[in-house]
Legacy VTK file of the C-alpha trace (Angstrom):
# vtk DataFile Version 3.0
C-alpha trace
ASCII
DATASET POLYDATA
POINTS 444 float
-16.778 6.372 -12.843
-16.415 7.821 -16.372
-12.846 7.459 -17.597
-11.899 5.330 -14.605
-10.729 1.737 -14.432
-10.687 -0.800 -11.626
-7.781 -2.032 -9.508
-7.190 -5.635 -8.468
-4.348 -5.552 -5.932
-6.427 -6.134 -2.784
-8.622 -8.869 -4.256
-5.567 -10.643 -5.684
-3.886 -10.686 -2.280
-7.032 -11.900 -0.530
-7.502 -14.615 -3.158
-3.900 -15.743 -2.748
-3.994 -15.941 1.047
-7.405 -17.633 1.105
-6.126 -20.389 -1.171
-7.841 -19.691 -4.497
-6.444 -22.034 -7.163
-3.548 -20.758 -9.249
-5.518 -21.575 -12.417
-7.989 -18.834 -11.470
-5.147 -16.311 -11.446
-3.955 -17.584 -14.830
-7.424 -17.275 -16.379
-7.581 -13.965 -18.272
-11.343 -13.812 -17.704
-10.987 -13.864 -13.911
-9.934 -10.837 -11.867
-7.189 -12.127 -9.506
-3.938 -11.055 -11.121
-1.197 -13.640 -11.802
1.470 -10.938 -11.371
0.360 -10.423 -7.789
0.280 -14.186 -7.286
3.900 -14.450 -8.398
4.986 -11.552 -6.168
3.253 -12.807 -3.033
4.320 -16.371 -3.626
7.876 -15.263 -2.802
6.784 -14.210 0.705
7.175 -17.015 3.246
4.557 -15.624 5.644
1.974 -15.400 2.863
2.689 -18.928 1.648
2.178 -20.272 5.163
-1.283 -18.692 5.407
-2.198 -19.817 1.882
-1.235 -23.439 2.604
-3.113 -23.499 5.910
-6.214 -21.974 4.319
-6.112 -24.471 1.445
-6.024 -27.346 3.921
-8.842 -25.871 6.018
-11.044 -25.366 2.966
-10.413 -28.921 1.724
-11.257 -30.342 5.155
-14.643 -28.626 4.955
-15.412 -29.220 1.287
-14.638 -32.943 1.456
-15.566 -33.554 5.074
-17.966 -36.404 4.291
-15.294 -38.247 2.298
-12.435 -37.507 4.696
-14.222 -38.515 7.906
-14.766 -42.232 7.047
-11.390 -42.447 5.285
-9.632 -41.355 8.473
-11.867 -43.375 10.784
-12.026 -46.686 8.954
-9.182 -46.717 6.424
-6.486 -45.091 8.612
-5.926 -42.380 5.998
-4.293 -39.061 6.861
-3.631 -35.724 5.201
-0.587 -36.984 3.340
-2.426 -39.987 1.896
-5.657 -38.276 0.804
-6.031 -36.719 -2.670
-7.667 -33.530 -1.376
-4.462 -32.060 0.026
-1.230 -30.840 -1.556
1.789 -32.893 -0.517
3.953 -29.890 -1.425
2.039 -27.668 1.005
2.390 -30.182 3.826
6.094 -30.720 3.131
6.822 -26.982 2.953
4.953 -26.279 6.184
6.952 -29.027 7.892
10.222 -27.485 6.677
9.089 -24.175 8.176
8.416 -25.757 11.558
4.692 -26.495 11.202
4.372 -30.280 11.304
0.603 -30.397 10.911
0.101 -34.164 10.373
-1.051 -35.889 13.565
-1.833 -39.508 14.458
-5.438 -40.621 15.113
-6.884 -37.259 14.111
-10.332 -36.502 12.723
-11.320 -33.631 10.380
-12.742 -31.372 13.086
-9.567 -31.595 15.162
-7.542 -30.746 12.069
-9.762 -27.736 11.367
-9.220 -26.540 14.940
-5.452 -26.951 14.482
-5.553 -25.003 11.213
-7.480 -22.239 12.982
-4.798 -22.047 15.669
-1.967 -21.959 13.151
-3.703 -19.269 11.098
-4.409 -17.176 14.197
-0.738 -17.365 15.186
0.575 -16.447 11.730
-1.897 -14.096 10.066
-0.483 -10.892 11.604
2.796 -11.549 9.786
0.919 -10.704 6.574
-0.156 -7.280 7.749
2.461 -5.459 5.676
1.054 -6.939 2.468
-1.847 -4.524 2.737
-1.839 -0.707 2.592
-2.193 1.439 5.711
-5.455 2.985 4.496
-7.201 -0.399 4.625
-8.351 -1.449 8.098
-6.201 -4.439 8.954
-8.650 -5.720 11.584
-11.265 -6.234 8.861
-8.779 -8.151 6.699
-7.519 -10.187 9.634
-10.992 -11.340 10.634
-11.538 -12.818 7.171
-9.085 -15.569 8.077
-10.155 -16.175 11.686
-12.972 -18.706 12.071
-15.379 -17.504 14.809
-14.957 -19.618 17.962
-12.745 -21.815 15.827
-11.312 -23.754 18.795
-14.693 -25.244 19.765
-15.792 -28.344 17.880
-19.522 -27.524 17.916
-18.809 -24.029 16.527
-16.576 -25.534 13.834
-19.479 -27.757 12.762
-21.819 -24.756 12.586
-19.344 -22.821 10.458
-18.860 -25.870 8.214
-22.621 -26.028 7.671
-22.829 -22.317 6.847
-19.974 -22.625 4.365
-21.080 -25.772 2.555
-24.712 -24.640 2.320
-23.740 -21.291 0.773
-20.776 -22.155 -1.422
-21.769 -19.760 -4.193
-21.538 -16.843 -1.743
-17.887 -17.587 -0.967
-15.149 -16.454 -3.401
-14.267 -19.320 -5.743
-15.693 -21.687 -3.076
-12.841 -21.161 -0.635
-13.550 -20.557 3.029
-13.220 -17.144 4.634
-15.039 -15.702 7.617
-17.856 -14.106 5.623
-21.546 -13.443 6.134
-22.907 -15.102 2.961
-25.056 -12.754 0.902
-26.019 -12.810 -2.748
-23.491 -10.264 -4.046
-21.957 -12.256 -6.896
-18.165 -12.518 -7.014
-17.056 -10.481 -4.009
-13.481 -10.503 -5.379
-14.577 -8.939 -8.668
-12.463 -5.831 -8.104
-10.989 -3.824 -5.229
-13.767 -1.252 -5.173
-16.533 -3.830 -4.819
-14.681 -5.977 -2.306
-13.570 -3.154 0.006
-17.072 -1.668 -0.023
-18.599 -5.036 0.945
-15.861 -5.700 3.520
-16.603 -2.455 5.332
-20.358 -3.080 5.109
-19.877 -6.454 6.829
-18.476 -4.508 9.775
-21.199 -1.863 9.811
-18.777 0.634 8.307
-18.622 2.684 5.098
-15.631 2.986 2.783
-15.659 6.399 1.128
-12.312 6.993 -0.614
-12.818 5.419 -4.041
-9.591 7.024 -5.284
-7.760 4.279 -3.369
-9.485 1.508 -5.351
-9.845 2.915 -8.858
-7.451 4.254 -11.457
-7.357 6.419 -14.562
-8.899 4.676 -17.540
-7.148 3.252 -20.583
-8.041 6.305 -22.713
-6.156 8.671 -20.404
-3.131 6.398 -20.058
-2.945 5.656 -23.779
-2.970 9.382 -24.583
-0.016 9.852 -22.231
1.847 6.887 -23.749
1.175 8.108 -27.306
2.442 11.573 -26.395
5.696 10.089 -25.074
6.063 7.627 -27.973
5.894 10.243 -30.747
8.359 12.557 -28.979
12.104 12.611 -29.531
12.805 13.759 -25.980
10.238 14.271 -23.215
10.784 16.121 -19.948
8.318 16.284 -17.049
8.212 19.828 -15.646
6.749 20.250 -12.145
5.481 23.446 -10.570
5.951 22.335 -6.969
3.940 25.270 -5.624
0.826 24.174 -7.493
1.209 20.392 -7.399
0.919 17.580 -4.878
3.995 15.294 -4.571
1.904 12.374 -3.371
-0.475 12.620 -6.314
2.451 12.802 -8.729
4.034 9.720 -7.170
0.674 7.877 -7.355
0.360 8.823 -11.021
3.862 7.665 -11.916
3.282 4.341 -10.179
0.012 3.874 -12.053
1.720 4.248 -15.417
3.732 1.646 -17.306
7.406 1.423 -16.332
8.255 0.679 -19.967
6.663 3.922 -21.113
8.123 6.000 -18.294
11.630 4.844 -19.220
11.257 7.030 -22.299
10.897 10.184 -20.172
14.293 11.886 -20.182
14.019 13.450 -16.732
11.798 15.215 -14.211
12.624 18.817 -13.296
11.164 20.077 -10.031
10.901 23.852 -9.711
10.552 24.222 -5.976
10.138 26.913 -3.344
11.252 26.683 0.276
7.627 26.795 1.451
6.427 23.684 -0.385
6.133 20.083 0.835
9.262 18.303 2.074
8.122 15.241 0.119
9.531 16.688 -3.122
13.010 15.966 -1.791
12.196 12.254 -1.593
10.601 11.868 -5.015
13.720 10.500 -6.724
13.710 7.515 -4.363
10.237 6.556 -5.575
10.622 6.820 -9.325
13.091 5.335 -11.801
13.225 8.591 -13.739
16.150 10.958 -13.195
15.060 13.904 -11.039
16.594 17.390 -11.189
15.508 19.382 -8.137
15.774 23.163 -8.598
15.354 24.995 -5.272
14.533 28.647 -5.894
15.394 31.236 -3.283
13.230 34.297 -2.763
14.542 37.829 -3.231
11.381 39.147 -1.614
10.090 36.821 1.108
6.516 37.525 0.004
7.117 36.788 -3.693
7.861 33.397 -5.213
10.008 33.167 -8.351
8.970 29.639 -9.308
6.802 30.720 -12.273
9.483 32.780 -13.995
12.261 30.240 -13.326
10.086 27.419 -14.642
9.275 29.379 -17.793
12.939 30.170 -18.373
13.859 26.551 -17.689
11.428 25.195 -20.283
12.780 27.608 -22.881
16.355 26.560 -22.094
15.451 22.866 -22.384
13.797 23.534 -25.747
16.457 25.717 -27.336
19.656 24.400 -25.736
18.916 20.762 -24.883
16.606 20.082 -27.827
13.693 18.822 -25.782
10.678 18.772 -28.085
7.952 17.608 -25.677
6.978 18.735 -22.199
4.570 17.294 -19.659
3.663 20.257 -17.477
2.462 19.489 -13.963
0.627 22.585 -12.796
-2.896 23.927 -12.362
-1.786 27.550 -12.774
-3.394 29.292 -15.755
-0.309 31.545 -16.064
1.512 28.766 -17.902
-0.810 29.112 -20.870
1.417 32.053 -21.824
4.434 29.724 -21.913
2.583 27.036 -23.870
1.202 29.434 -26.439
4.633 31.065 -26.887
6.328 27.805 -27.926
4.139 26.468 -30.749
7.042 24.352 -32.055
7.038 22.289 -28.825
4.484 19.687 -27.807
2.754 19.943 -24.453
0.672 17.686 -22.253
-0.705 19.151 -19.030
-1.494 17.392 -15.762
-3.764 19.320 -13.405
-5.550 18.906 -10.079
-9.285 19.463 -10.248
-9.694 21.627 -7.172
-6.830 23.962 -8.185
-7.695 24.384 -11.847
-10.286 26.807 -13.190
-12.489 26.407 -16.219
-10.583 29.094 -18.171
-7.320 27.153 -18.501
-9.196 23.943 -19.357
-11.063 25.779 -22.098
-7.846 27.278 -23.455
-6.148 23.866 -23.539
-9.103 22.295 -25.334
-9.246 25.068 -27.918
-5.486 24.750 -28.408
-5.779 21.012 -29.023
-3.610 20.198 -26.010
-4.441 17.075 -24.069
-4.781 17.456 -20.318
-5.659 14.998 -17.578
-6.236 15.153 -13.846
-3.907 13.675 -11.244
-7.054 13.065 -9.212
-8.076 10.311 -11.646
-5.123 8.096 -10.775
-5.110 5.539 -7.978
-3.907 7.014 -4.684
-3.633 3.720 -2.819
-0.122 2.809 -3.986
2.169 5.188 -2.078
2.028 3.990 1.523
5.807 3.643 1.581
6.378 7.300 0.641
3.832 8.530 3.189
5.312 6.308 5.890
8.842 7.572 5.258
7.652 11.183 5.386
5.747 10.626 8.625
8.661 8.787 10.246
11.118 11.503 9.200
8.893 14.233 10.571
8.257 12.270 13.774
12.012 11.883 14.258
12.515 15.616 13.709
9.810 16.480 16.253
11.165 14.001 18.782
14.695 15.334 18.330
13.442 18.858 18.963
11.645 17.850 22.161
13.696 14.993 23.605
17.330 15.650 22.697
18.944 15.530 26.123
22.562 15.458 27.236
22.512 12.683 29.836
25.777 13.782 31.428
24.469 17.302 32.022
21.164 15.905 33.281
22.924 13.640 35.796
25.213 16.465 36.932
22.113 18.506 37.777
20.494 15.560 39.559
23.575 14.866 41.713
23.964 18.527 42.549
20.306 18.903 43.540
20.443 15.761 45.679
23.857 16.566 47.153
24.898 12.954 46.516
28.475 12.384 45.340
28.891 9.328 43.081
32.095 7.889 41.717
32.476 6.872 38.086
31.439 3.252 38.686
28.329 4.210 40.675
27.356 6.752 38.038
27.585 4.162 35.244
25.540 1.647 37.235
22.832 4.272 37.766
22.788 4.977 34.015
22.579 1.284 33.131
19.823 0.517 35.628
17.610 3.575 35.400
18.467 5.712 32.373
18.932 3.028 29.724
15.765 1.256 30.858
13.488 4.287 30.596
10.206 3.515 28.831
7.612 5.700 27.179
4.063 5.930 28.432
1.272 7.527 26.376
-1.929 8.480 28.168
-5.401 8.360 26.682
-5.286 12.082 25.907
-1.993 11.703 23.998
0.444 12.923 26.661
3.778 11.111 26.379
6.094 10.743 29.380
9.273 8.898 30.318
8.713 6.348 33.077
11.434 4.961 35.360
11.490 1.226 35.870
11.177 0.204 39.510
LINES 1 445
444 0 1 2 3 4 5 6 7 8 9 10 11 12 13 14 15 16 17 18 19 20 21 22 23 24 25 26 27 28 29 30 31 32 33 34 35 36 37 38 39 40 41 42 43 44 45 46 47 48 49 50 51 52 53 54 55 56 57 58 59 60 61 62 63 64 65 66 67 68 69 70 71 72 73 74 75 76 77 78 79 80 81 82 83 84 85 86 87 88 89 90 91 92 93 94 95 96 97 98 99 100 101 102 103 104 105 106 107 108 109 110 111 112 113 114 115 116 117 118 119 120 121 122 123 124 125 126 127 128 129 130 131 132 133 134 135 136 137 138 139 140 141 142 143 144 145 146 147 148 149 150 151 152 153 154 155 156 157 158 159 160 161 162 163 164 165 166 167 168 169 170 171 172 173 174 175 176 177 178 179 180 181 182 183 184 185 186 187 188 189 190 191 192 193 194 195 196 197 198 199 200 201 202 203 204 205 206 207 208 209 210 211 212 213 214 215 216 217 218 219 220 221 222 223 224 225 226 227 228 229 230 231 232 233 234 235 236 237 238 239 240 241 242 243 244 245 246 247 248 249 250 251 252 253 254 255 256 257 258 259 260 261 262 263 264 265 266 267 268 269 270 271 272 273 274 275 276 277 278 279 280 281 282 283 284 285 286 287 288 289 290 291 292 293 294 295 296 297 298 299 300 301 302 303 304 305 306 307 308 309 310 311 312 313 314 315 316 317 318 319 320 321 322 323 324 325 326 327 328 329 330 331 332 333 334 335 336 337 338 339 340 341 342 343 344 345 346 347 348 349 350 351 352 353 354 355 356 357 358 359 360 361 362 363 364 365 366 367 368 369 370 371 372 373 374 375 376 377 378 379 380 381 382 383 384 385 386 387 388 389 390 391 392 393 394 395 396 397 398 399 400 401 402 403 404 405 406 407 408 409 410 411 412 413 414 415 416 417 418 419 420 421 422 423 424 425 426 427 428 429 430 431 432 433 434 435 436 437 438 439 440 441 442 443
């Protein structure tokens, strides 16, 4: 993990939902991030789960004190010091009136389990698509949590192994001596998958470029009068660029004048969406081919950089390309400053050696966290799905019905035709078989 740093998004979200104290988030020596706390705290669904989990944990931690207080002193959740009155009040305002008469701790734990089960799926969108939601979901579901004897067993497991639970809050976890399981995303996700007999392999989702790499980029931008990011779309990945931009400081990126995409018709459609996912102005240059077998991106990019330097007085360029041909451009403009972003698998040793000898800093897009662009990927997939569906299923219903009536030799007046459409056409449903075949099914 040389030159890499850790990420804390997943562990911060888990800590929030599970009910870890806010003071832990505020402690600079602990890993849950207060910024994530503040973001998630605005989400009603997340606050519901957090409040329910806090109450469930308190019921277990202080069971021996709560049991006699409820049995002999007629105490309840609202009158015991182990529970937050604000949590109880807020849950009541949201329709969850959890305080019951003549209740005991185990019955309350069972109620909390039911409420959590009914509400946890509303938090699914807090987590990225690459992380298996079922594994996250099960963290909050107490096994057999509606049976009192099973609740007692789980209480015993929890209270006898407190140091194996994160910050001594309850989650559905097989206690093992692994230290702080919420230490960082990489450690937690690895352990989470192991608990399910699975292996998590894509560490790029849970690690990021180190401070040295990021600081070199920030310093390059800071000392420049005007910086432009130049992208060779033929030799770059739009998703990796978006991941990189999201991993960098917004304050620093504000100093980048613009991004210029030099694009060919045969590259990824995602380039057209990039401007929606960055706050930097994007200029998208689509380059037509004179010869269908020959791209003109290289020469147009080179000419574009020269124009930006001489006409628009841009003094610094971040070049996004793994093509060694651009060393000719870089070496021909010694008055300009360059920083190069490459992709490891596309870049040979020769260009790296030339950049090092020329004193030009370069970094790899592969070093940046790739787990932060689910929204871009989802939009691309949905757009492409819609395009494919349109190509296959675009049907003129009027023409279809004309053919049906003609084949059946059944004349229908306008009213009968509309009733048929309302009853059978508008109620069509899709059926997908196990081998992926999708069909329209008529309702009976």
